[in-house]
N, C-alpha and C positions, 0 to 999 in steps of 0.2 A: 483535747479530744479523748474521750474514753475508748476502751477496747471495743464495746458494742457499736459505737458510731464508725469506727474504722472498719469493722467487719461489714456493717450495712454498706458503706460506701465501696468497698471492695466487691461485694457481690453484685451491687448495681452496675459497677464498671464492667465486670465480666459478662453480665447478662446483656448489656448494650452492645456488645460486640461478640455474639455467640459463636459464629464461625470462626473468627480469628482466635478466640479463646480455645476453641477445640483444636485447632490447628497447632496452637501454642502447646497444649497438653499432649498432642499425639506422640511425640517422641518419648515422653515419661511414660505414657500408656503402653507404648511398645516395649519399652525397656522393662518395665515392672512385670508386665504380663509374661514376657519371655523368662525373666528370672524365676518367677512363681511356678511356671510350667516346668522348668528344668528341676527346680529344688522339689517340687512335688513329686515328680516322676522318679528323681534320684532316691528320695526317702522311701517311696513306694517299692522301688527295686530293691532297696536294701532290706525292707521288711519281707518282701517276696523271697529273696534268697535266704534270710534267716529262717523264714517258715519252712522252707524246704530242707534246710540243714537240721531244723528241729525235728522234722519228720524222720529224717535218717538217723537222728541221735547225735547230740553234741558230744557223747562219750565214745564216738566211733573213731578208730584208728585203721589207717590203711597202710599195709606193707607193700612196697613195690620193688621190683627188680630193676636196676638201672640197666636197661637193654644196651647202652653203649659199651658197658663193661663186661658183658656175658661172653665167656670164652668156650664154654661147654654147655650141653643140655642139663648136666647135672647141677648147673648153677641155678636153674629155675626151682621154684617152690615145688613141693610134692604133696600128695594127699596125706602121706604120713606126717609132713610138717604140721598139717591141721590138727591131727590127733595129738601130737606132741605138745603144741601150744595149748590146746584145750585142757589136756590132762595135767600139764605141768605149771601153768600159770594161774594162780588161784583167783586172780582178778579178772579173768576172761569170763564173760557170759555167753557170747555167741562168737563163732569164727566160720568163715565161709571162703573157699576159693572162688574166684571169678575168672572165667575163661570166655573170652569173646571171639567169635569167628563169623566171617562173611560166608553166606551160602545162599541156597534157594529154598522157598517153601512153596509146594506144589500141592494142588488138589485136583480133583478130576477135571476141572474147567478152568483154573486159573493158576498163574505162576508168578511168584514175587521174589524179589531180593529179600533176604532174611538176615537179621541180626540175631545170631543164635549165642545165647549166653549160658555158659555151664556153671552151675552152683550146687550147694548142698541144701539141707533143709533149714539150717540157721539164716540162710540169706533172707528169708520172708521176714524175720524178726529184725535183722539189721537194717534192711531197706524199708521196713513198714509196708510190705506189699499188701494191698488190699484186694482181697479175692471177692469177686462179684458173683461168680457161678463156680460151682465145683469146690476145689481144694488146691493147696499147693503140694509140692512134691513130698514124699515121705521118705524115712530113713531106708526102708527096704528097697525102694525104687533107686535111691542113690547108690547104695552098697552093691546092688546087682546090675546097675547100668541099665534099668529099664528104658524102653523107648517110649517115654511119656513126655508131655509138654505142657507148659502154661503159657497162654498168649494174652495179649491185651485186648480191650474191647475193640479198638480201632482196627487191629489186625484181624479179628474175628469177623467183623462187619465186611472188611474189604474181600476176605477169602471165601467167607460162607454165606454172606448176606444177612447174618444175625449175629448179635453179640453173645448169644448163649450157644457156644460151640463145643460145649462138653460132650465127649463120646466120639466126636467126629475125628477123622484121620487126615494126616497130611504127611508128604514126604519132605525130609529136611536133610541138609547137608550139601556137600559138593554136587554140582549138577550131575556129574557123571556116576556118582556113587551115592546118591541119597538113599536114606531108609525111612520106613514108614513109622510114625509116631502117633500115639493116641492123646487127644487133648483131655487133661484131667481137671483144668481149671482156667477160668478167664479172669484177668486181673483188671482193675482199673488203671486206665492209661495214666502215665506220669508226665505232667506238663513241664517239669523241669528239664527232662531229657527228651523232649520232643515227642511225647506220646500223645499229645492232644489234649492234656489238662483234664482227662476223664470225660471228654465230651466227644463221642465216637462220631466220626465222619463218614457218610455213606459215599463220598466221593474221594476216598483215600487209596484208590488202587495203586497210585504211584508211589506211595509211602512204603518204606521197607516194613516188612513183617516182623514184629519183635517177639522172639520165642525164648522162653526160659526152660531149660532142660537139665536133668542130672548131669553133674560134671563128668561122671563116668560114662555117660551116653556120648558126650562130645568126644570123649577119648576113642570111641569106637568110630565115631564119624571122620575124625581127622587123626588117625594114629601116627602120621609121620609129623604133623605141625602141632601136636598138642603140647603146649607148655603153659604152666601156670605162672603169671607174673604178677598176680594181684592177689592179696589176702585181706579181707575185710574183717575187723575185729571189733566187737562192742565189749566194753569194760563194764563192771558192775556199777560204777557210777562215774560222773564226770571228774571228780576229784583225782581219781587214780588212772585216767586214760593215758597220761603220758608214761607213768610207771609201767602200765600194761604194754604199751607199745615198746618201750625199751627192753622189757623182759622177753617178749616175743621175738625182738630182734636178736637178742643174744642166743636164743635157742637155734634160730635158722643159721646164724653165723657159725655157731659151733658145729652143727650138724653137717653144714656144707664146707666146713673147713676153710673160711675166707674172712676172717675178722679183719685183716689188714687192707682188704680190697676196697671196702666201703661200697660193696655191691647193693646192699639192701637199704632202703629208706623207710622210715615210719613217719606217716603224716598224720596229725591230729586234725579232726574236723573243725574243732574250734579255732585252731590257728589258721586253717584254710579260710574259715569264714571272716576272721579278723583281716586277712590279707585281701580278700575279695572286697570286703567293705571299704578298706583304705583306697584301693584303686578306684573303686566307684566313687568315693568321696572326692579324690583328686580330679577326676574326670568331671563330675557334677560342679565343683567349683570353678574348673577351667571354662566350662561352657556358660556358667553363670557370669563369669567375669567378662567373657566375650559379649553375652547378651547385655550386660550392663553398660557397655560402651554407648548404646543408644540413650542411656539416661543422661550422658555428658551432652549428646546432641540436644536432647530435650531440655536441659538446663540451660544450654546457650540459646535456644529458642525463647525460653521464659525471659531471659536477659534481654534479648533483642526486642521482643514485643514491649517489655516494661520501658525500655528506652523510647520506643516509639510512642508509648503512652504519656510518657514524661513530656515529650516534645509537644504532643497534641494538647496536653492540659497546662501547658506553661502559664497561660493567663489565669486559669482557675487557681494555680498554686500562688501566683502573685496576689489574687483577691484574698485567699484565705490567710496569707502572711500580713497582708495590709490590716486585716481586721482582727490580727492578735494570734494566729497559729504559730506555735513554736516550731523550731527546726526538727526537734524530736517528734512532734506530732505529724509533720509531713513524712519524715523518715518512716516512722511506724505505719503510716496509711499505706505507703506503696510497698513496704515489705510484707505487710498483711496480704495484699493483693497478690504477691508473687507466691506466698506460702499457700494461699488457698488454692491458686492455679495448680500447683504442684501437688497439693494434698488431693484434690478432686481427680487429677490424672493418675495418681498412685492408687486410689481406691477403685477407680474404673479398671486400671491395669490388673490390679489383684483380682477383681471379679473375673475379668476375661482370662486371666492366667489359670484360675481354678476351674473354669469351665473347659478351657483347652486341655488341661491335665486329665480331666475326667473323660473327654472324648478320646484322647490319645490312649489313656489307660485302658479304656474298653476294648481297644483294638489289639493291645499287646498283653491282655490279661494281667495288668498290674493295678493295684488300688493306690491312687495317689495320696500322699500324706503330708500335711501341712500343720505345723505346730502353731500354738498362739504366739509363741516368741517370733516366728517368721512373719506373722501378721503385724505385730507390734514393730518389728524391724523395717518392714515395708512403710508403715506410717511414718516412723521416725526419719527413715532416709528420704521419703518424699518431702517432708518438712525441711530436711537439711539442704535438699537440693533448692528449694524455694528461697530459704535464707541466704545460701551461699550466692546463688545467681541473681538474687533480687537486691543485695546489698549495694552494688554499684549504681543501678538505676535509682534506688531510694536515696542514696547519699546525693546523687546529682539533683534530684528534685529538691531535696531539703536545703541544699546550699545555694539554689537560685536566689539572686537578688530581687526582692519584691518589686523595686521600681522597674527594673529590666524586664521582669515577667509581666507586668502590667502594660508595658509598651510593645511587647511581643505580639506580632501579628501572624 
């Protein structure tokens, strides 16, 4: 018997028992679709994170103060540190302090919890702030501690009912001692940090207001609690970002006289991305392995049904052997049937997995990603399941004695 005849007989057998064949494939369908969904979303998540880091710049270095080792307020960074780093490190392109405080944002009609972030003018370049209306902070406003602010679109809509809030005023700071600030710019919301992905929501009143102000203005709002624990630095290119971070680290260590305390840490964005991808990869692999357990169940189902099929077709096998069918021909016929069952289940599972990934991805703002290699692996794996779990039933059919098979009722 040739391959085409075995294929035709296998298809005929599968179609003659449609419901049983579907139930046989169900375990494989569930397993493959689960794995494809998880892998697609995992790869999409990696791409999304990489894109966000690319927007921030792969040549960004962050200097942090280890808060557990701080002994005095002089251990924190200062605004003079920012000037020293920018003036003395030749590979520094931008550097900005970042001070984050919790407070309130009030208009004449609304009050909201506020995330108040103090920065300088370089921050817009380091974080790629996209201004929709107005402008970002300027050097004079930072130098003089002017009471100006940039808010995101979501916050503008929540507080003022429109995303173009340039020129409007709000009170910022601690509830008991807030100060009036004029909005000079509205930025596109950042999806990476919970700002809504640039899609303003008109029902966002319960969300915190995100406000960016001059770091010197934060100093007047929180004179007692004002401490700079983070400096963001962009080097001239990705190749010298590690060197830039190390040189900036030496400057602050020397200036604060704490070389041996290991108080300051320099973190490269590229290494952060690699660490995040590694963790996400491990998590995706673990979930895929758990989902793949159903493939084992599906394979056992294929073997079980093929054993039933061998029993039902014992007399047919006897007749075929009696008229000259070889043992290998019988073996190949039943093996072909089990492989086709697994392949069809794998293809259906792959389609369902891709559809499920698209649906889930649309809810979490992630674009699923599946490579051709993954598709080929699914097809090969499905075939392997069919071969592995089909060998035993096929061998049992092939080894039947033709006389006993003809007598079987």
